[in-house]
C-alpha positions in Angstrom: -2.9 -40.0 -6.4 -5.2 -40.7 -4.0 -8.3 -38.7 -3.7 -8.0 -35.0 -2.9 -11.1 -32.9 -1.7 -12.1 -30.7 -4.4 -12.3 -26.9 -3.3 -11.5 -23.7 -5.2 -8.4 -22.3 -6.4 -5.9 -21.7 -3.6 -3.4 -19.0 -4.2 0.1 -18.2 -3.2 -0.8 -14.6 -1.1 -3.2 -11.9 -1.3 -4.0 -8.9 1.1 -6.3 -8.6 3.7 -7.8 -5.2 3.9 -10.6 -4.2 6.6 -13.2 -2.5 4.1 -14.5 -0.4 7.0 -11.3 0.3 8.8 -9.6 1.4 5.4 -13.1 3.8 4.5 -13.2 5.4 7.3 -9.6 6.6 7.3 -9.5 7.2 3.6 -12.9 9.6 4.3 -10.8 11.7 6.0 -8.2 11.8 3.6 -10.6 12.9 0.8 -12.0 15.1 2.7 -9.4 16.9 3.4 -8.6 17.2 -0.1 -4.8 16.8 0.6 -4.1 13.3 -0.5 -0.5 13.7 -0.7 2.0 12.7 1.7 0.4 14.8 5.0 -1.1 14.0 8.6 -1.9 10.3 7.9 1.3 10.0 6.4 3.1 11.4 10.0 0.5 9.0 11.3 1.7 6.1 9.9 4.9 6.3 10.5 4.1 7.2 14.0 3.0 4.0 14.0 5.5 2.2 12.5 8.0 3.4 15.0 5.8 2.4 17.8 5.5 -1.1 16.4 9.1 -1.8 15.5 10.4 0.5 18.6 12.3 2.8 16.9 13.8 6.1 17.1 12.9 7.4 13.1 11.5 6.0 10.1 10.8 8.0 6.6 8.2 6.3 4.3 9.0 5.8 0.7 7.6 4.7 -3.0 8.4 1.3 -2.4 11.6 -1.4 -0.5 13.5 -0.8 -3.8 14.0 2.6 -3.1 13.8 2.4 0.9 17.4 0.5 0.2 18.5 2.9 -2.5 17.7 6.2 0.0 19.1 4.2 3.0 22.5 3.6 0.8 22.8 7.3 -0.3 21.5 8.9 3.1 24.6 6.2 4.7 27.2 7.9 2.6 27.5 5.1 -0.3 30.3 6.3 -3.2 30.7 5.1 -6.8 32.0 1.9 -7.0 31.8 1.0 -3.3 31.4 -2.8 -2.5 28.1 -3.9 -1.4 28.0 -7.6 -0.3 24.5 -9.2 -1.2 23.0 -12.3 -0.7 23.4 -14.5 -4.4 19.7 -15.8 -3.6 17.5 -12.7 -3.1 15.2 -10.5 -5.1 16.9 -8.5 -7.5 16.0 -5.2 -5.7 18.4 -5.6 -3.3 20.8 -5.8 -6.4 19.3 -3.1 -8.1 19.3 -0.5 -5.6 22.6 -0.8 -4.3 23.4 -0.4 -8.9 20.9 2.5 -8.2 22.9 4.3 -5.4 26.5 4.0 -7.5 27.5 0.9 -5.6 28.9 -2.6 -7.0 27.0 -5.4 -5.7 29.2 -8.8 -4.5 27.3 -11.7 -4.4 27.7 -14.4 -1.2 26.9 -17.4 -0.8 23.4 -18.6 1.5 23.4 -21.1 4.2 21.1 -24.0 2.6 19.6 -24.7 6.2 18.3 -21.2 6.5 18.8 -19.3 3.3 20.4 -16.5 5.1 24.5 -15.2 4.1 26.4 -17.8 5.2 29.1 -16.4 7.6 31.9 -18.8 6.6 31.8 -17.2 3.0 31.4 -13.6 4.5 35.0 -14.2 6.1 36.7 -14.8 2.9 35.3 -12.0 0.2 35.5 -9.6 2.6 38.1 -6.8 1.5 39.2 -3.3 2.2 36.8 -2.5 -0.7 33.7 -3.6 1.0 32.0 -0.6 2.7 28.2 -2.0 3.1 26.9 -5.4 3.5 23.0 -6.0 2.9 21.5 -9.0 5.2 18.1 -10.1 3.3 15.5 -11.3 5.9 14.3 -13.8 3.5 10.9 -15.0 4.4 11.3 -13.6 8.3 14.1 -15.1 9.2 17.5 -13.6 10.5 18.7 -15.6 13.3 22.6 -14.8 12.2 21.8 -11.1 11.8 23.9 -10.8 15.8 26.9 -12.5 14.3 26.9 -10.3 10.7 26.6 -7.3 12.9 29.8 -8.0 14.9 31.7 -9.4 12.2 31.0 -6.1 10.3 31.3 -3.5 13.6 35.2 -4.9 13.5 35.9 -4.0 10.4 34.1 -0.6 10.4 31.4 -2.0 7.6 28.2 -0.5 7.5 24.9 -2.8 7.5 21.7 -2.0 6.2 18.8 -4.6 6.3 16.8 -6.0 3.7 13.7 -6.6 6.3 11.3 -6.1 3.0 9.9 -10.0 3.8 10.4 -9.6 7.9 7.5 -7.2 9.1 6.6 -8.7 12.5 9.8 -11.3 12.6 11.8 -10.8 15.4 14.8 -12.2 17.1 15.0 -12.4 20.9 12.6 -9.7 21.3 14.1 -7.2 19.0 12.6 -6.5 15.4 15.1 -7.4 12.2 15.2 -4.3 10.6 16.9 -2.5 13.5 19.6 -4.1 14.3 22.1 -2.3 11.7 22.2 1.5 10.6 19.4 1.3 9.2 16.3 -1.4 8.2 14.2 -1.0 5.2 10.6 -2.6 4.7 8.3 -3.2 2.1 4.2 -2.7 1.7 3.8 -4.4 -1.6 0.8 -6.5 -1.9 2.1 -9.8 -1.1 3.7 -8.7 2.6 1.7 -9.3 5.7 0.6 -5.5 5.3 0.2 -3.6 2.4 -0.3 -0.1 1.0 -0.6 -1.0 -2.7 3.2 -0.3 -3.2 5.3 1.3 -0.8 8.3 1.2 2.1 10.1 2.4 5.0 13.4 2.8 6.0 13.9 3.0 9.7 16.7 4.0 12.2 17.7 5.3 15.4 20.4 7.4 14.0 19.4 11.0 13.6 21.8 12.2 11.0 20.9 9.4 8.6 17.0 10.5 9.7 17.5 14.2 8.5 19.5 12.9 5.4 16.6 10.7 4.5 13.9 13.5 5.1 16.0 15.8 2.2 16.7 13.1 -0.5 13.2 11.6 -0.4 12.1 15.3 -1.3 14.1 17.1 -4.3 16.6 18.1 -1.7 14.3 20.2 0.1 14.6 21.3 3.9 11.2 22.4 5.6 7.7 22.8 4.7 7.1 22.5 1.2 5.2 25.8 -0.9 6.1 24.7 -4.2 7.9 28.0 -5.0 10.9 29.1 -3.2 11.7 26.5 -0.7 15.3 26.1 0.8 17.3 23.4 -1.3 20.2 22.3 0.2 21.0 18.9 -2.4 19.9 17.0 -4.9 17.7 14.8 -4.3 14.7 12.7 -5.4 11.1 12.5 -5.6 10.2 9.6 -3.3 7.2 10.6 -1.6 4.2 8.6 0.1 0.7 9.2 -0.2 -2.0 9.9 2.6 -4.0 7.5 0.6 -1.5 4.8 1.0 -1.0 5.6 4.8 -4.9 5.1 5.0 -4.5 1.7 3.8 -1.4 0.8 6.1 -3.3 2.5 9.4 -6.5 0.4 9.1 -3.9 -2.7 8.7 -1.4 -2.3 11.2 -3.8 -2.2 14.0 -4.6 -6.0 13.2 -1.2 -7.2 13.5 -1.5 -9.9 16.2 -4.0 -12.3 14.6 -1.9 -11.6 11.2 1.3 -13.1 13.2 -0.9 -16.0 15.0 -2.3 -16.9 11.2 1.3 -17.2 9.5 2.3 -19.3 12.4 -0.4 -21.3 12.5 -0.1 -22.0 8.8 3.4 -22.7 9.2 2.6 -25.1 11.7 0.6 -26.9 10.0 2.7 -27.5 6.6 5.3 -28.5 9.4 3.2 -31.2 11.1 1.6 -32.5 8.0 4.2 -32.6 5.3 6.2 -35.5 4.9 9.9 -34.7 4.7 12.4 -36.5 3.6 15.8 -35.8 1.2 13.5 -35.1 -2.0 11.3 -32.6 0.0 12.1 -30.4 3.0 10.2 -27.5 4.8 12.9 -24.6 5.6 12.7 -24.2 9.3 11.7 -21.1 11.3 12.9 -20.3 14.6 9.7 -19.5 16.2 11.5 -19.3 20.0 13.7 -16.6 18.5 10.9 -14.8 17.2 10.9 -15.5 13.7 7.8 -14.9 11.7 7.1 -17.0 8.5 5.9 -14.6 6.1 5.5 -17.5 3.7 6.2 -21.1 4.1 9.3 -21.9 2.0 10.1 -25.6 0.8 13.3 -27.5 -1.1 12.0 -29.9 -3.7 13.3 -32.3 -6.2 11.4 -32.2 -9.5 10.1 -28.8 -8.2 8.4 -27.8 -11.7 6.8 -31.3 -12.6 5.4 -30.9 -8.7 4.1 -27.1 -9.4 2.7 -28.6 -12.7 0.9 -31.0 -10.9 -0.3 -28.8 -8.5 -1.3 -26.0 -10.7 -3.7 -29.0 -12.3 -5.3 -29.4 -8.8 -5.8 -25.6 -8.4 -2.8 -24.9 -6.1 -0.6 -21.7 -6.9 2.4 -21.8 -5.3 5.3 -19.1 -6.2 8.8 -20.6 -8.0 11.9 -18.9 -5.9 14.2 -16.3 -7.2 17.2 -17.3 -9.9 20.4 -17.0 -8.3 21.1 -13.4 -8.9 24.4 -14.0 -10.9 22.5 -16.0 -13.6 20.6 -13.2 -14.8 22.3 -10.9 -17.4 22.4 -7.6 -16.0 24.8 -9.6 -13.0 26.3 -12.6 -15.2 29.0 -14.3 -13.2 30.5 -17.7 -12.6 29.1 -19.8 -9.7 32.9 -19.5 -8.1 32.2 -19.6 -4.5 28.7 -19.8 -4.9 28.1 -23.8 -4.7 25.2 -23.7 -2.4 23.3 -21.1 -4.3 24.1 -23.4 -7.5 22.2 -26.5 -5.5 19.4 -24.7 -4.7 18.8 -23.6 -8.3 15.0 -24.5 -9.7 14.6 -26.7 -6.3 13.1 -23.9 -4.1 9.6 -22.7 -4.1 7.0 -21.0 -1.3 3.7 -22.5 -0.7 0.2 -20.9 -0.5 0.7 -18.8 2.4 -2.5 -16.6 2.5 -3.7 -14.6 5.5 -7.3 -15.8 4.4 -6.2 -19.8 3.9 -8.6 -22.2 5.6 -7.4 -25.6 7.2 -9.0 -27.4 4.7 -6.9 -25.7 1.8 -4.1 -26.6 4.0 -4.7 -30.3 4.1 -5.6 -30.6 0.3 -2.0 -28.8 -0.5 -0.2 -31.3 1.9 -2.3 -34.2 0.5 -1.0 -33.2 -3.1 2.5 -33.0 -2.1 2.4 -36.2 0.2 0.9 -37.8 -2.7 3.6 -36.7 -5.3 6.2 -37.6 -3.5 4.8 -41.2 -2.1 4.2 -42.1 -6.7 7.9 -40.8 -6.9 9.2 -43.3 -4.0 7.1 -46.0 -5.7 
């Protein structure tokens, strides 16, 4: 399939952590002997609010528990219907189940992998109380339309912005359009705290409920003894150790954003697209940030096997939610999801990826489809 440059293995993603910056902040945490949620966590939350231009934020243990907390704080009741895209990480639906809701799956638009608005109008019912738009890979161009549809019907919007940190629509951060927005700081995200997540909101009532729910239903300072517990709650606290990692990376957002855009543009300009292989586009002019570059590909499994044999490691897309045993149901009304099943994957998009590595990936993919064509 042609001559390919020999370089070391190219992986899908890896965290980039500034060692010296992280150590400096970690030393302060360790010297204080207070590694639980405290001063550094508050600093991190303040930095998050500043970056996203939000009034309030509450850190938590993961993007999943961020969604769970947001739903609980927003007043979800048992068996409330929550509309969730059928192609998303299972955490979105799992959070709904954890909160007592009933996930209702909606089809996605194959051109941008976002909720299909026409399908949304068909499945909204009197039982629909929430919708969770998922900003896949950093996309969210239709969030304004979704907000408008839901506002007219008194449906609450909780944004799953786990993959959209740094992504904006017309200058406004994704995650800031709905009642609350939820982000993840897992290792493959643009910034990471190992694990962890955050809920952001401009609603003070929601903010106050989030703080109580994440800390065992407690109000006020923690003593571990005769504290003021006003409701049931959970232990979903963050830690200063995690905050130290987050603070060391959030200051580097400009170069991280520029690098991800550069990676996406290189793929877009150097991969030969056809009916068999397409790069799913981002609207960079609107402000969408490509956390990863995702592609539609016929013969996906064969292509991936070929890439792996040449030291290139991609990541398959999630299976549609409706095929999993926990959420098993037919593809009725989910035609696009069915058509995309086993035809989607993410290309290597690590922040330290070199142009030479990208050239190898592009050469391999182009040669694979050239051979298929011939």
